[in-house]
C-alpha positions in Angstrom: 123.9 -6.1 -4.1 120.8 -4.0 -4.7 118.4 -5.9 -6.7 117.6 -4.6 -10.5 114.6 -2.8 -10.9 112.4 -4.0 -13.9 110.7 -2.0 -16.2 107.2 -2.8 -16.6 107.9 -4.5 -20.2 110.5 -6.5 -18.5 108.1 -7.6 -16.3 105.7 -9.3 -18.9 108.0 -9.7 -21.6 109.9 -12.7 -22.9 112.8 -13.9 -20.9 116.1 -15.7 -21.8 115.6 -19.3 -19.8 118.6 -20.5 -17.9 117.7 -23.5 -16.8 119.1 -25.4 -19.5 122.7 -24.7 -19.9 125.8 -25.6 -21.9 125.4 -29.1 -20.8 121.7 -29.6 -22.2 122.6 -28.0 -25.2 125.5 -30.6 -25.9 123.3 -33.4 -25.1 121.3 -32.2 -28.7 124.5 -31.4 -30.2 126.1 -34.9 -29.4 123.3 -36.9 -29.4 121.7 -35.9 -32.3 125.2 -36.4 -34.4 125.6 -39.8 -33.0 122.0 -41.2 -33.9 122.6 -39.5 -37.0 126.0 -41.3 -37.7 124.5 -44.7 -36.6 121.8 -44.4 -39.2 124.0 -43.9 -41.9 126.6 -46.3 -40.7 123.9 -49.0 -40.5 122.9 -47.9 -44.1 126.5 -48.0 -45.4 126.7 -51.8 -44.0 124.3 -52.8 -46.5 127.1 -52.0 -49.2 129.3 -54.2 -47.2 131.6 -51.3 -45.8 133.3 -52.3 -42.1 131.1 -49.9 -40.1 132.6 -51.0 -36.6 134.2 -47.8 -36.0 131.4 -45.8 -37.2 129.4 -47.7 -34.5 131.7 -46.9 -32.0 131.9 -43.2 -32.8 127.9 -42.9 -32.7 127.6 -44.5 -29.6 130.4 -42.5 -28.0 128.8 -39.0 -29.0 125.5 -40.0 -27.9 127.1 -41.6 -24.5 128.9 -37.9 -24.0 125.7 -36.0 -24.9 123.8 -37.9 -21.8 126.7 -37.9 -19.7 126.7 -33.8 -20.1 122.9 -33.9 -19.1 123.5 -36.3 -16.3 125.9 -33.7 -14.6 123.6 -30.8 -15.3 121.1 -32.6 -12.7 121.6 -31.3 -9.0 121.0 -34.8 -7.9 122.3 -37.0 -10.6 120.9 -40.2 -9.1 117.3 -39.1 -9.4 117.8 -39.4 -13.3 116.2 -42.5 -13.2 113.1 -41.1 -12.3 112.6 -40.0 -16.3 111.5 -43.8 -16.6 108.5 -43.0 -15.2 106.9 -41.1 -18.0 107.0 -43.2 -21.1 103.5 -42.7 -22.0 103.7 -38.7 -21.8 107.2 -37.1 -22.1 109.7 -37.5 -25.1 112.5 -37.1 -22.6 111.6 -40.8 -21.1 111.4 -41.8 -24.7 114.6 -40.7 -25.5 116.0 -42.3 -22.4 114.2 -45.5 -22.9 115.8 -45.6 -26.5 119.2 -44.8 -25.3 119.7 -48.2 -23.7 118.6 -49.7 -26.8 121.1 -48.0 -28.9 124.1 -49.5 -26.5 122.8 -53.0 -26.6 122.3 -53.4 -30.1 125.2 -51.5 -30.6 127.4 -53.7 -28.3 126.0 -56.8 -29.9 126.7 -55.6 -33.5 130.7 -54.9 -32.6 130.8 -58.5 -30.7 129.0 -60.6 -32.9 128.9 -58.7 -36.6 125.8 -59.4 -37.1 124.4 -57.3 -39.9 120.9 -57.2 -37.9 122.4 -56.1 -35.0 123.8 -53.0 -37.1 120.5 -52.4 -38.9 118.7 -52.5 -35.4 121.3 -49.7 -33.6 120.6 -47.5 -36.7 116.9 -47.8 -36.6 117.5 -46.8 -33.0 119.8 -44.4 -33.5 117.0 -42.8 -35.9 114.5 -43.1 -33.2 117.3 -41.1 -30.7 117.3 -38.2 -33.1 113.4 -37.7 -33.5 112.8 -38.2 -29.8 115.5 -35.4 -29.1 113.6 -33.1 -31.6 110.2 -33.6 -30.1 111.8 -32.9 -26.7 112.0 -29.5 -27.9 109.0 -29.1 -29.6 107.1 -30.5 -26.8 108.2 -27.3 -24.4 105.3 -25.0 -25.2 106.7 -22.1 -23.5 109.6 -21.8 -25.4 108.0 -20.1 -28.7 111.4 -20.7 -31.0 111.2 -24.5 -30.1 107.4 -25.3 -30.5 107.1 -23.8 -33.6 105.7 -26.5 -36.0 108.7 -26.0 -38.3 111.4 -26.6 -35.9 111.0 -30.3 -35.3 112.1 -31.5 -38.9 114.5 -28.9 -39.1 116.3 -30.5 -36.1 115.9 -34.0 -37.2 117.2 -32.8 -40.9 120.1 -31.5 -39.2 120.9 -34.4 -36.8 120.7 -36.5 -40.2 123.0 -34.2 -42.5 125.4 -34.3 -39.4 125.5 -38.0 -39.6 126.0 -38.4 -43.2 128.5 -35.3 -42.9 130.4 -37.7 -40.1 130.3 -40.8 -42.6 132.0 -38.6 -45.2 134.8 -37.8 -42.6 135.1 -41.3 -42.0 134.7 -42.5 -45.9 138.7 -42.1 -46.9 139.6 -44.3 -44.8 136.7 -47.2 -44.3 135.0 -47.2 -48.1 137.9 -48.3 -50.4 135.8 -47.8 -53.6 135.4 -44.6 -55.7 132.0 -45.3 -56.4 131.2 -45.8 -52.5 133.0 -42.6 -51.5 131.0 -40.6 -54.6 127.7 -42.1 -53.1 128.2 -40.8 -49.4 129.3 -37.3 -51.1 126.0 -37.3 -53.1 123.7 -38.1 -50.0 125.6 -35.9 -47.9 125.2 -32.9 -50.4 121.3 -33.8 -50.5 120.8 -34.0 -47.2 122.7 -30.6 -46.7 120.3 -29.1 -49.3 117.4 -30.2 -47.6 118.7 -28.7 -44.3 118.9 -25.7 -45.5 115.5 -25.6 -46.9 114.1 -26.6 -43.4 116.1 -23.9 -41.9 115.0 -21.2 -44.1 111.5 -22.5 -43.9 111.7 -22.4 -40.3 113.1 -18.8 -39.8 110.5 -17.6 -42.4 107.6 -19.4 -40.1 108.8 -17.7 -36.7 108.8 -14.2 -38.7 105.4 -14.9 -40.2 103.9 -16.1 -37.2 105.6 -14.1 -34.6 108.2 -14.7 -31.9 110.3 -13.1 -29.2 112.4 -10.6 -30.6 115.4 -12.3 -28.8 115.0 -15.5 -30.4 114.7 -13.9 -34.0 118.1 -11.6 -33.3 119.7 -14.8 -31.9 118.6 -16.9 -34.7 119.2 -14.1 -37.3 122.8 -13.5 -35.9 123.9 -17.1 -37.1 121.9 -17.2 -40.3 124.8 -15.9 -42.5 127.3 -18.1 -40.9 125.3 -21.0 -41.0 124.4 -20.9 -44.6 127.6 -19.7 -45.9 130.0 -21.5 -44.2 128.0 -24.5 -42.6 126.1 -25.6 -46.0 127.5 -23.8 -49.3 131.3 -24.5 -48.5 130.9 -28.2 -47.5 128.6 -28.2 -50.5 131.1 -27.3 -52.8 133.5 -29.7 -51.5 131.3 -32.4 -51.6 130.5 -31.3 -55.1 134.0 -32.3 -56.2 133.8 -35.7 -54.7 130.4 -36.5 -56.1 131.9 -35.4 -59.6 134.8 -38.0 -58.8 137.6 -35.1 -59.5 141.2 -36.7 -58.6 142.0 -36.7 -55.2 138.6 -35.0 -54.4 137.7 -38.0 -52.0 140.0 -36.2 -49.4 137.9 -33.1 -50.2 134.9 -35.5 -47.6 137.2 -34.8 -44.6 137.0 -31.0 -44.4 133.4 -31.0 -45.7 132.1 -33.3 -43.2 133.8 -31.8 -40.5 132.4 -28.1 -41.7 129.0 -29.2 -42.1 128.8 -30.9 -38.5 130.2 -27.8 -37.2 127.6 -25.9 -38.5 124.9 -27.6 -37.4 126.2 -27.6 -34.0 126.3 -24.0 -34.2 122.5 -24.0 -34.7 122.0 -26.2 -31.9 123.7 -24.5 -29.5 122.5 -21.3 -30.4 118.5 -22.6 -30.5 119.0 -23.9 -26.9 121.1 -21.7 -25.4 120.8 -18.1 -27.0 117.3 -18.3 -28.6 115.4 -19.6 -25.7 113.4 -16.8 -24.8 109.7 -17.6 -23.0 106.5 -16.5 -24.0 106.1 -13.7 -21.7 102.6 -12.3 -21.3 100.0 -11.0 -24.3 97.2 -8.5 -23.6 94.1 -9.1 -25.6 93.4 -5.5 -25.6 94.8 -2.5 -23.7 92.5 -1.2 -20.7 91.4 2.2 -20.7 90.5 4.3 -18.0 87.0 6.1 -18.3 85.3 6.4 -21.4 86.6 5.4 -25.1 87.6 2.3 -26.9 90.4 -0.2 -25.5 93.7 -0.1 -27.2 95.0 -2.6 -29.6 95.8 -5.8 -28.6 99.9 -6.3 -27.7 102.7 -8.7 -27.1 105.5 -7.0 -25.3 108.9 -8.0 -26.7 107.7 -9.6 -29.5 108.6 -9.3 -33.5 107.1 -10.6 -36.6 103.3 -11.1 -36.9 101.2 -10.4 -33.5 
């Protein structure tokens, strides 16, 4: 097959990365939701809720995400090498937190001791934070390295965790007051998620980013706001106000909210991950005359 001839702009402009495929995206999707679920399950346990099923679900999500990224490695047993860089790598720190999650979670399930439940929640939150730092540490992808990406990812991980608790609330939380509290907390986290998402997009446009990244993120912006946040927020508001049978609205509200977060994370890892490309501080000139202005081929927003 004849190789494609690249234009000059295509040679130096941003290009979409293909090293991390859907399996890597699945780690951020499932792992973030699982860590958030463990954190809010631990909080729910303080109110006397039986959270064993929630702990099991959170660990299953984290395990599924790590399994996906493990299968992405060409030689899976080399995965143990990740533990060699604890001082410098957030990927190593994510891998170091994972065994603590599973050990404390297993002890919580076996003993029922609240200390282990709380520790599982703390390590779940640490897992969410480590994942956000993994992306922000990749300086070659402008959409990941932006300062506002990290808080947005942490916020959606916690919002997904609370939303999963909302899905389970009609089955594990018997009191109406408890279900109202879950609805109110999840509603507040969705608001925070939306504000940080909009701030993130505004920051990318103001500071400049590859046009492909802006297109990919802009394409899901409307879906994320309307269906991933506004629809579940309306259902959660019904539950928070204590309307008759509104507790059942927690189930679709939570599922839709989780789906919205997963859409954003998949888009960020797979579709919006364009490399830096090359920037020219000024355009060279032949002969006499002033040099041209600086350019960043393939970039949108500020330059």
